[in-house]
N, C-alpha and C positions, 0 to 999 in steps of 0.2 A: 504494499500500500505507499501510502503518501507519508514523507518526512514533513512533521510540522515543526518540531522544535529539537534540537540536538543539544544536549546537556552535558555530555561525556563523550569519550571514545566509543566510537560504533562500528560495525563492522557491516558494510551494506552489499545485499545481493540484488542486482538490480533487475534480473531476469531468472524467475525459477525453472525454466524449460524452454527449450526450443522445439519447433514442429521439425518434422521431417517430411521428406517426398522422396517417390521413386516412380521408374516407369519401366515397365516390364511387358514382353512379348510372348506369346505361345508358339510353339512348333507343332506340326503335323507331320509325323513319319510318313513320307508317299507311298512305301511299300506296305507298312501295317496299317495305316490310319490312325495310328494311335497318337493322341496329343500328349504333349509335356507338361509340366507344371511352368509357372511363370518365370522367366529367364531373360537374360540380358540381349539374346540375338537369336535369329530364326532363320530357316531357308524357305522361301516359297517363290512360286512359279508365277510369271505374268497372269494377271488375271483372277488370282486367288486373293480372297478376303483375308486379312492379316488381323488377329485379335490383339490389342494392346489393353493394358492396365495401369491407370494412374493411382498412387496410393499418397495419401497425406494423413499423418497423425498429428493430430491437435495437440496443443502444450497441456500441461497439467493444470493450467490457471485459467482456462478458457471461462470459466463460470466467474471470473472478475470483470470480465468485459460487459458491457452494456449491450454491446453487438459484437460479432465475431466475423468481419469479412474474408471470403477465401474467393480466389480466382485462380484458375487452373489454366495455364497458358501452353498450348502443345503446338510444336512447330513440326511439321510434316515434310519430309523431303520431296523434292519433285517427283520422286519414283512412287510417291502415296496419295490416293484420292480419300479424303475423309467419304465413310459410307452413311448417307443421311439415315437419320432415324435409329441409329446402332447404339447410342449411348444408353448406359444404365448406370444409377448411382446406386451405391449402399452406404451404410452407417452401420460400422460394426458388422457387416455380413448380412444385415437386413436391406434389402430391396426399398428404394424408396422411389416415388414417381418418377418417370424419366425426365432427364434434364438435357435437352438439346443444347448444344454451343452456339456463340455467334459466330459467324463465318461459315465457312473458310474465307480467309482475307490472304491477299499476297504479302508474303513476308519481305519487305523491302530491305532489309540487311542481308537476306540469302535470297537472290533471285531464284524464282522457280519453286520456291518452296511456301507453302501455305501455312498459316496459324488458325487454331480453332480456342476459342474461349469458353470456359465453363464458368460461370461468374454466380456466387451465392452472397447476397449481402449480408445476411445473417445465419450462419448455419446453426446457430442455438435455437433459431425459431422454426415453427412449424413448417413445412412438414418433415422438417430433418431432425430437430430436436438433440443436435449433439452437443456433448460436455467434454469435461477434462478427459484426456488421453483417447479420445474417440478417434476411430479411423475412418476415414472418408474413402471410398473407392469408386472410380469410375471406370467402366469396361466399354470398349468401343470397338470398331472394325475400321479398317482401311485398305481398300483393294491397292495392290500392286499393279502399276500402270506401265504403260509402254515407256515412259521416262525412266524407269528403274535401272539403277546401275546393277550389272551383273558382274559377278565375282567378289573378291576381298573388299573391294571398296565398299560395297554394300551401300545401303539407303538410310545414314543414320539420321535421327529425330531426336527432338529433347523435349523436355519439360521444365518449365519453372512454374512456382506457386508464388502470388503476391497474396499477403496477409495480414491481418489486423496485428500491429507489433507494441501496442501500447495500452494499457486497458483504463487510461484515463484519458485517451485521446482517440481521434478516428484515423491516425497515420496508419500506414502500411508499407510492408518492406517485403 
């Protein structure tokens, strides 16, 4: 909370916890049809639908916020096309109403790439009702298209999350 008056030596711990995020992909064995767990890379053919998973673990002090803003920003390489109506959001593994992203938009920093945004103004409000240490997961698919890089270079893409970072203010980071 806030320091009102300091009358002696004190130890200040400004943040009790920081959120974490990750992006994973599933792979399907072309020979057996077996699907892997979520991992860092996969091997697909052009025209295949590729499943992605975005995960964000809330900090342990979300309950101290009046509202907790979260925005997932996902950049897809030129070789991937976002599949409309494919996104599903989960809070601690429980499905919540589908949340379609804004976009896709052209990524001005990476020509040919597209960005999609999933923005939630207050993850603690209905229908999400998330709290301290809860895990938000978004799963979606993107199709590997004719612009895909074949071979070792692959089709890298990334995620960053913008989120509330001060319980006393509406700043994000």
